[in-house]
C-alpha positions in Angstrom: -0.3 0.1 0.1 1.2 3.4 -1.1 3.0 5.1 2.5 1.8 8.7 2.7 3.5 9.2 5.4 7.1 8.3 5.1 7.8 11.6 2.4 6.0 14.5 3.6 8.5 17.0 3.3 8.7 15.7 -0.2 5.3 15.5 -0.8 4.6 18.5 0.6 7.0 20.8 -1.9 4.6 18.7 -5.2 1.1 19.3 -3.2 2.2 23.2 -3.1 1.4 23.1 -6.8 -1.9 21.0 -7.0 -3.3 23.1 -4.3 -2.9 25.7 -1.5 -5.2 25.7 1.6 -7.2 27.9 0.8 -7.8 26.7 -2.9 -5.8 28.8 -5.4 -3.7 27.1 -7.2 -0.4 29.2 -7.4 1.0 28.5 -10.3 5.2 27.8 -10.2 7.8 28.2 -13.0 10.7 25.9 -12.7 14.1 25.4 -14.3 16.0 22.4 -13.6 20.2 21.8 -13.8 22.7 19.0 -14.0 22.9 20.6 -17.2 19.6 20.9 -18.5 17.0 23.2 -18.5 13.2 22.4 -17.4 10.1 24.5 -17.4 6.7 24.4 -15.9 4.0 26.8 -15.5 0.9 25.9 -14.4 -2.2 28.3 -15.3 -4.5 27.3 -12.7 -7.5 25.2 -13.4 -10.9 25.5 -12.6 -13.0 23.2 -9.9 -11.4 22.5 -6.8 -12.6 24.0 -3.4 -10.2 23.5 -0.2 -7.7 21.4 0.2 -9.0 19.4 -3.5 -7.3 18.8 -7.2 -9.8 19.6 -9.9 -12.9 18.8 -8.2 -15.4 20.1 -7.3 -17.1 24.0 -7.6 -15.3 27.1 -5.9 -12.5 26.7 -8.2 -9.0 26.6 -7.9 -7.4 29.7 -10.4 -3.9 30.9 -10.3 -1.1 32.4 -12.7 2.7 32.3 -12.7 3.9 32.1 -9.0 6.9 30.8 -6.8 10.3 30.2 -8.9 12.0 27.1 -7.7 15.5 25.9 -8.6 15.3 22.2 -9.0 18.4 21.7 -8.7 19.2 17.9 -10.9 19.5 16.2 -7.8 17.2 12.3 -8.2 17.5 9.7 -5.2 15.5 6.5 -4.9 14.5 4.7 -1.4 12.6 1.7 -0.9 11.2 -0.2 1.6 10.7 -3.7 2.0 9.4 -5.4 4.7 8.0 -8.9 4.6 4.1 -9.6 4.5 3.9 -5.9 5.6 4.6 -3.2 2.5 7.2 -3.0 -0.1 7.8 0.7 -2.2 9.9 2.4 -3.6 10.1 6.2 -3.8 12.0 7.9 -7.1 12.6 11.5 -6.4 14.0 13.8 -9.6 14.8 16.7 -9.9 15.2 18.0 -6.4 17.4 20.8 -4.6 20.3 19.4 -3.6 19.3 20.4 0.3 15.7 18.4 -0.1 17.4 15.4 -1.6 19.8 15.2 2.0 16.3 15.1 4.1 14.9 12.7 1.1 18.0 10.7 2.0 18.4 11.0 6.0 14.3 9.7 6.2 15.2 7.0 4.0 17.6 5.6 5.9 16.1 6.9 9.4 13.0 4.6 8.3 15.9 2.0 7.2 15.2 2.2 3.6 17.7 1.3 0.9 19.4 4.1 -0.8 20.5 4.6 -4.4 19.3 6.3 -8.1 16.7 4.5 -8.9 13.5 1.9 -8.2 13.7 -1.8 -9.0 11.2 -2.1 -12.4 10.2 -5.4 -12.1 7.0 -7.3 -9.7 5.5 -3.8 -10.3 1.7 -3.3 -9.1 1.4 0.0 -9.8 2.7 3.7 -9.9 1.7 7.5 -8.3 3.6 10.5 -9.4 3.5 13.6 -7.9 4.6 16.9 -10.4 4.9 20.9 -9.4 7.2 23.1 -9.4 9.8 21.3 -11.5 9.9 18.5 -9.5 9.0 14.9 -9.8 7.9 12.2 -6.9 7.2 8.3 -8.1 6.0 6.5 -5.6 5.7 2.5 -7.0 4.6 -0.4 -5.0 5.6 -3.5 -5.6 3.2 -6.8 -6.1 4.1 -8.0 -2.5 2.9 -5.6 -1.2 0.3 -6.6 1.0 -2.3 -3.4 0.4 -4.4 -3.0 -3.0 -4.6 -1.6 -6.2 -7.5 0.2 -4.9 -6.3 2.1 -1.9 -3.2 3.0 -3.5 -5.4 4.2 -6.4 -7.1 6.5 -3.8 -4.0 7.4 -1.8 -2.3 8.7 -5.1 -5.7 10.6 -6.3 -5.6 12.0 -2.1 -2.1 13.7 -2.5 -3.3 15.1 -6.1 -1.0 12.8 -8.3 -0.9 10.7 -11.4 -2.2 6.7 -10.9 -1.1 4.1 -13.2 -1.5 0.4 -12.9 1.6 -2.2 -12.8 
């Protein structure tokens, strides 16, 4: 089952681009590092309401706004506890200071820090993007949760769900 509590700091950075507490989305322009520049601009969306992605009424709107230098750093964290959970987080294009926090959090949860997530036996993937950064959470077939739970968690985080 997807673990939305492990990397709260990483996810909160991404959720800023998805929705803000007052229901208005703030657009973000980001530039990547590491020899390439990636730029994304969120021009807002309609629908949404307090704390939601893009559903309901009351609307989320926004243009321009915060600028974040993604920094181009990438790291992964695989968490596996037989019979209890098996997932991997991949943080891409994060500032180096955020990657350091990500790695420290991974280590504190007895995870394995790396540069990529295993590609075999994938049940599903949830991708969260914002401010030029991407967090990809992969859940594996040996995780005891269900795809329906994963899909609901991904939706609640404003992510894009992909079955394995």
